C-alpha atoms as one frame of an Amber mdcrd trajectory, in Angstrom:
protein
   6.207 -19.023 -19.208   3.018 -16.975 -18.917   5.014 -13.759 -19.392   6.575
 -15.153 -22.598   3.181 -16.150 -23.993   1.751 -12.745 -23.112   4.660 -11.030
 -24.888   4.227 -13.163 -28.021   0.493 -12.457 -28.106   1.125  -8.723 -27.850
   3.808  -8.919 -30.542   1.597 -10.732 -33.035  -1.291  -8.369 -32.333   0.919
  -5.375 -33.131   2.341  -7.122 -36.199  -1.125  -7.988 -37.503  -2.263  -4.422
 -36.895   0.611  -2.949 -38.893   0.155  -5.434 -41.742  -3.566  -4.687 -41.877
  -2.934  -0.936 -41.843  -0.398  -1.107 -44.668  -2.593  -3.489 -46.651  -5.554
  -1.141 -46.402  -3.771   2.186 -46.811  -0.684   1.576 -48.924  -1.389  -1.881
 -50.295   1.341  -4.378 -49.399   2.011  -5.159 -53.062   2.910  -1.498 -53.614
   5.469  -1.762 -50.800   6.962  -4.836 -52.479   7.119  -2.989 -55.816   8.760
   0.025 -54.187  11.423  -2.158 -52.549  12.198  -3.903 -55.843  12.574  -0.562
 -57.633  14.836   0.659 -54.826  17.092  -2.340 -55.332  16.961  -1.960 -59.126
  18.134   1.663 -58.867  21.292   0.474 -57.141  20.445   1.541 -53.639  20.984
  -2.085 -52.596  23.329  -4.236 -54.677  24.470  -7.750 -53.873  28.253  -8.084
 -54.061  29.493  -8.906 -57.559  26.270  -8.081 -59.367  25.221  -5.178 -61.529
  21.732  -3.906 -62.284  20.218  -6.637 -60.176  16.457  -6.589 -60.006  15.070
  -8.071 -56.769  12.843 -11.068 -57.438   9.233 -10.900 -56.427   9.710 -13.578
 -53.744  12.615 -11.685 -52.187  10.571  -8.510 -52.412   7.780 -10.032 -50.407
  10.270 -11.393 -47.854  11.909  -8.011 -47.466   8.506  -6.362 -47.153   7.543
  -8.672 -44.319  10.919  -7.966 -42.686  10.219  -4.233 -42.774   6.767  -4.814
 -41.320   8.223  -7.020 -38.558  10.754  -4.306 -37.704   8.005  -1.714 -37.469
   5.994  -4.092 -35.292   8.977  -4.587 -32.977   9.505  -0.845 -32.654   5.811
  -0.328 -31.993   5.751  -3.050 -29.345   8.870  -1.666 -27.638   7.241   1.742
 -27.477   4.050   0.212 -26.098   5.960  -1.740 -23.430   7.967   1.348 -22.461
   4.827   3.411 -21.942   3.120   0.593 -20.036   6.134   0.088 -17.745   6.234
   3.806 -16.942   2.532   3.794 -16.150   2.925   0.670 -13.992   5.840   2.207
 -12.091   3.825   5.355 -11.375   0.886   3.226 -10.238   3.111   1.155  -7.926
   4.634   4.293  -6.421   1.176   5.721  -5.813  -0.033   2.489  -4.224   3.106
   2.256  -2.073   2.639   5.791  -0.807  -1.045   5.123  -0.115  -0.168   1.919
   1.766   2.473   3.718   3.827   0.105   6.544   4.779  -2.680   4.093   5.625
  -0.367   2.036   7.835   0.967   5.133   9.576  -2.587   6.276  10.245  -3.495
   2.902  11.740  -0.408   2.886  13.986  -1.125   6.460  15.089  -4.685   5.426
  15.993  -3.453   2.307  17.828  -1.047   4.381  19.916  -3.775   6.908  20.751
  -6.099   4.136  21.902  -3.382   2.512  24.021  -2.289   5.801  25.583  -5.896
   6.689  26.350  -6.392   3.426  28.227  -3.020   3.550  29.988  -1.059   6.835
  29.894   2.639   6.634  29.033   3.711   7.000  32.662   1.443   4.147  33.739
   2.180   0.511  33.020  -0.668  -1.839  32.063  -1.795  -3.872  35.076  -1.005
  -7.512  34.348   0.887 -10.465  35.711   2.120 -13.656  34.058   1.665 -17.101
  35.535   3.553 -18.794  32.710   5.793 -17.633  29.847   6.978 -20.128  27.233
   8.880 -19.443  24.006   9.989 -22.098  21.512  12.349 -21.477  18.568  12.628
 -24.113  15.820  15.681 -23.145  13.749  15.833 -24.477  10.190  19.044 -25.266
   8.295  19.011 -21.840   6.573  18.330 -19.922   9.796  14.606 -19.501   9.213
  12.899 -19.810  12.582   9.398 -20.895  13.579   8.461 -19.195  16.822   5.725
 -20.274  19.208   4.980 -18.371  22.415   2.480 -19.068  25.169   1.426 -16.711
  27.949  -0.870 -17.271  30.900  -1.816 -13.683  31.678  -4.186 -12.201  34.242
  -5.226  -8.742  35.370  -3.437  -7.224  38.349  -5.566  -5.212  40.802  -7.750
  -3.674  38.060  -9.153  -4.557  34.614  -6.708  -5.259  31.799  -7.695  -3.984
  28.347  -4.592  -4.758  26.309  -1.018  -6.000  26.465   1.984  -4.864  24.449
   4.172  -7.402  22.629   7.472  -6.875  20.816   8.825  -9.232  18.131  12.026
  -8.743  16.181  15.285 -10.069  14.797  18.933  -8.998  14.589  20.090  -6.699
  11.729  21.889  -9.667  10.115  18.477 -11.199   9.458  16.359 -10.143   6.466
  13.991  -7.284   7.184  10.249  -7.866   6.951   7.801  -5.215   5.745   4.569
  -6.470   7.275   3.351  -8.835   9.983   1.477 -10.849   7.355   4.839 -11.714
   5.800   5.662 -13.535   9.052   2.377 -15.426   9.186   1.818 -13.696  12.523
  -1.135 -15.001  14.554  -2.522 -14.406  18.044  -5.039 -16.819  19.550  -6.911
 -17.209  22.811  -7.371 -20.818  23.899 -10.769 -19.865  25.308 -12.171 -18.659
  21.986 -12.127 -15.623  19.727 -11.411 -13.103  22.480  -8.375 -11.208  21.177
  -7.573  -8.700  18.446  -4.368  -6.839  17.751  -3.236  -3.530  16.283   0.220
  -2.673  15.006   1.924   0.174  16.880   5.410   0.100  15.357   6.538  -1.356
  12.045  10.306  -1.225  11.607  11.888  -3.763   9.277  13.491  -5.706  12.154
  11.164  -4.835  15.019   7.394  -4.859  15.362   5.338  -3.634  18.304   1.809
  -4.952  18.697  -1.013  -4.114  21.082  -3.077  -7.216  21.856  -6.575  -6.254
  22.993  -8.680  -8.542  25.168 -12.331  -8.843  24.122 -13.786  -8.475  26.641
 -11.330  -7.010  29.121  -9.775  -9.251  31.794 -11.032  -8.519  35.291  -8.858
  -9.177  38.380 -11.256 -11.926  39.518 -10.898 -13.925  36.294  -8.593 -16.938
  35.903  -5.601 -16.372  33.597  -6.185 -16.379  29.870  -4.080 -18.650  27.694
  -2.684 -16.579  24.802  -0.540 -18.118  22.045   1.530 -16.301  19.415   3.037
 -17.904  16.318   5.136 -16.537  13.463   8.022 -17.510  11.183  10.930 -15.117
  10.605  13.156 -15.893   7.589  16.857 -16.046   8.459  16.209 -15.062  12.075
  19.336 -16.892  13.299  21.502 -16.070  10.287  24.030 -14.300  12.519  24.542
 -17.474  14.535  25.297 -19.485  11.395  27.490 -16.847   9.727  29.299 -15.322
  12.744  29.085 -18.276  15.107  27.498 -16.318  17.935  24.046 -15.072  18.949
  23.078 -13.382  22.211  19.488 -13.491  23.387  18.115 -11.333  26.156  14.597
 -10.897  27.459  12.719  -9.313  30.321   9.422 -10.132  31.968   7.168  -7.108
  32.489   4.939  -8.941  34.940   4.002  -7.047  38.116   4.828 -10.155  40.161
   7.182 -13.117  39.905   6.399 -15.600  37.133   5.617 -19.105  38.344   7.083
 -20.790  35.256   9.422 -19.513  32.522  10.654 -21.665  29.646  12.730 -20.831
  26.563  13.684 -23.655  24.187  15.925 -23.663  21.100  15.681 -26.644  18.765
  17.941 -27.035  15.724  17.359 -28.881  12.461  19.303 -32.193  12.339  21.402
 -30.874   9.441  22.780 -28.093  11.657  24.044 -30.629  14.183  25.924 -32.388
  11.381  27.487 -29.113  10.235  28.124 -27.202  13.468  29.188 -27.849  17.038
  26.403 -26.025  18.856  26.483 -24.779  22.426  24.229 -22.803  24.739  25.140
 -21.092  28.000  23.546 -18.761  30.501  25.180 -15.343  30.969  22.777 -13.510
  33.275  23.021 -13.545  37.057  22.185 -16.896  38.580  18.743 -17.294  40.093
  17.580 -20.060  42.378  15.925 -23.035  40.725  16.876 -22.287  37.106  17.971
 -25.093  34.761  19.553 -25.310  31.315  19.083 -28.774  29.866  19.497 -30.640
  26.595  16.242 -31.302  24.773  15.548 -33.746  21.953  12.302 -34.531  20.165
  11.280 -37.576  18.145  11.738 -35.817  14.797  15.495 -35.559  15.378  15.528
 -31.906  16.341  17.857 -31.249  19.277  18.811 -28.247  21.360  18.363 -26.754
  24.808  15.615 -25.634  27.129  16.019 -22.984  29.814  13.605 -23.361  32.715
  13.015 -21.217  35.804  10.398 -21.232  38.547   9.203 -18.236  40.513  11.301
 -16.173  38.145  12.003 -12.511  38.929  10.275 -10.067  36.639  10.604  -6.291
  36.926  14.164  -5.036  36.652  15.749  -8.413  35.769  17.235  -9.263  32.360
  17.721 -12.866  31.282  20.647 -13.534  28.943  21.527 -16.660  26.968  24.251
 -17.123  24.368  24.218 -19.579  21.473  27.426 -20.458  19.613  27.985 -22.462
  16.435  31.444 -23.695  15.417  31.632 -25.226  11.939  32.703 -28.819  12.493
  31.133 -32.212  12.910  29.167 -32.005  16.118  28.920 -35.008  18.439  25.605
 -36.179  19.767  24.360 -33.881  22.502  24.474 -35.063  26.080  23.951 -33.333
  29.386  27.712 -32.678  29.534  27.427 -30.545  26.401  25.537 -27.842  28.292
  27.981 -25.106  29.251  27.183 -23.182  32.420  29.673 -20.657  33.853  28.688
 -21.695  37.361
């Protein structure tokens, strides 16, 4: 509505300008007289009439029509020039934004590589890793992660985190579009820099302020973001594989991954979850339900292996009326 009002204001401004110009320079009554003479000379003749002289009222109406046409042409030209200028400005801004972002990522990588060379892994260990995925009816997913992280043998300056989605999901230009946030439960002791910014994969360096010393207790770091259509492949193709690794230098005391689905999805699909990675002692895959009606599964492991081990889970969605989830609905190959 605002765009329409802006257009009408511009139109009437141009129209008033043309009318004022003609009135001052040519006199509008002279234009009316010229149009009437033009009609009288036979240049314009109504059907079935001869030697018709245009009335003064019609002359004024035709004069205003000519002025309105000129105003429309003038406004179209003005809009064309403005749109070209706006397009050039947007291209310039986009290029400036891209170069600025590339410069920031280059600086972030230099800082990280200075602290820990490429051949050397950052010294940290996890005591707890927890990820929660709340999947909306359209596939949009709210993600919450929690890490209890501590330094291993020497001070820890930063930690690298990867977030992403499958190619079937919409790409995202910037972290701000995800509402990405990192927080330290102990206060304002973290900051992050972007190291990689692909449309479906982001790499972030999370810096600890101050650094974590080996003698310190673990810091509680939480990450939250929302990725639009993150599980679109599951809903459109009926299948989604999830894999993750733990880069901790030691075993992780507690690992938990939960997937909760909007109640509407349970009415539309028969949902299943199964483990596909090698079995480890003490792991569990259980049905989970919360008071709001969201239901799904939670994978839980204790003293979980870290380096060199890949965890794999598979979600499936078959379009049909799904029964209420019970423990028997959990599919485990073993």
